[in-house]
C-alpha angles and dihedrals in degrees: 000000000000142000116259125197116215127181119223118174111320095336137073120224131202121221133186102230134189119209120212140159126241125174089352090304128115113235134180127224115201104222102173140003107227093189137239116345094224089057093047093056113100090357108150092208092059092043092053090046091052092049091050092050090051091051093049091049089048091228110199095211095050113125125187118208087227088068094062118104123215112283123247118200114227129179123241099167092087086078088083090062091041089060092051089046089057093044087062088044089232090150091059094042094050093045089054091050091057114091120228089248092057109111096203139058108255092193095053092046094047094047093050092051092046097051090044088059090048101046106026116355113222140156117272090256092053090045088057095048093047099041092112087070089084115074116237101000116137118254114262132199121233096234089054091058090056094044089050089060090057091052093045090052089058093045100046098110094045090051092049093053095046091048093047095054093041090050090051092051096044100047105017086246112206113216100176088110118042125185119212131186141153133227139165133241119203134214127212089242143084093208113117127207138156092297107022114066143142117270144132105318119213087206098047091250092141096152094057132071116248147180126231120231127199112198131194121200134173127239091274093055094254115142120253099178146310141212134206123221134184113281094251095056116124109235094232090063094058098071096080091066091049092051092050089051092053096046107034104028102032099028094227107162103177123038143138114229112216115193145146126263093269088077094044109108129131091244092054092048091055092046090054096048093042087066092050093254128129130220142215108195138165109254128221094239095189090056095056120113118274096251091053092047090052091055090054093068097048114112102242103107126143122223121245112171110293094350136063124217144184133189122229119189117207145147117256108209118208125190118208128162093350090307129112119223124191123214115190106220142170123222115209108201117195131190126197128176089212090054090048089055091050092047090053092049092049092050093048089053091053092046089053090052090047092053088049091054091050089059089059107028094177088077095054099083092051092047123107114254089224090062131061091314087077089080098045128090136182137191140172090274099045132034108220122323135168110282101229092174093057090048093053091047091054092047090063092064099048109139096009124118131174133209120187124201141175091202111111101175099065127082117241089249090056092048091051090048092050092050094046088057087067086094086078092071092043087052089049091057090047089051092051093047098044116019095032093032095214089169143098093042114210099190119102108190120077096238091050092048091050091045090051090056091049088057090048090050091052091048090048090051092053094047095046091047092052091045090051092050091051091049093052088051089052091248104131112199132162121228092254090051091050091050091050091049094051092044089055091062099090140141130215103226112211137166121224113189090338092308115117121227133179118218112199118231119216112280116215120245095260089050092057091048091051090052092051091047091048091047092235114148111226113235123245119273091256118028130175114228092247092058099046112103118206 
């Protein structure tokens, strides 16, 4: 028997029909007229009748809505990062770093903390309490998360080296150009120790202790390594450690260091060239010798898009231990009308702050020299006035910018392009401070703080690797967009008659593209636990 739909006039009717054979022909016998189809739809009487018929027939596939448990949403999108984690063999590396006496799985703990930073940054306590958000991950104890940080702190250099060489093999990583920069990370504390200290904050967190981080990345924005320094360390003094890392630990023999003017000191320049490296650094144009400054204003610039540039060759003389060293360099001076406009606007803002300070001179001594105080001066005869001479001197350099380099084999256009890519490391710091929410740091012992930064470094590695893969596939996506896509890959976990099922939520379009790029097959819409592969 079956139900047959027949149209008569403007309506459709449903009939219960019996099929039989007579004289080798199939015939239908209409047993019962069920009525109009539009009246059957959403009719409780018919629904109850259908349920009762299923019960009487003892249908195996019959499911009552009363048998459904409450749904729990669990994330499956982290599998994309799990695949990258395994590509770097981090699971094998971390398992080898665990001693036999360790009563926890360092790999499981580290991976949970890393994906938590990537998908929804939380404290370690909150990571522990929300760990069931991730489908299929083993249960972890809170104390094991903290103890993992201690072990990661001890293993930081081993991890860096393993990751560097694996990165180079996986993606043919080019390290002929290395970007280096320094930033600070604050703590919600005023308690100093051997690592946390007060210093110049890049984020204007002057009332909190901090640590200083020096970060190395390659031309694609992928991390090479990092180091932490006490919070009162001047950024120019951090370069020596980075150079040692490149030469001794990674065996890089030829490289161009690209960095901002905070690293540019004569001592650092000599340290770079002593190792056979070259540099492309922002130059402090106002500190150049008078004869060089005079050449800046001569009208012999070449056009390059929206900027003009000229090249000035000169010898940079460095005195060390009563000896004079000469570094042949080239200065690339650029001029941009847009930059001139910005310089004027910045100066007017500082002059306005300076005039404000003059109205309340008691605030001047406590003011930052980089602020409005820059355009104030005092003497024995006069107590703080606007420094008109300093203002006029700065006006001369509106729109000009200088880059100095020891590299002789690159064209000026290539040097400018390399320096302009320095935004990648600035973007990296923004990513760590915003998307990964490295700060504020809530750990108080030095090993835990260092372990926390190892986790952040691993998370940064995963995100940058995925971002790079998308870029090569011509799928541009920002870190927030990637996070949103992976967070959209969820299941509703339900139980039906004590059997667990996963009902897939709708993935967004970027999420589906990431899965195809990662060669991860999306699961069916409804999947029993036994059939779900993780």
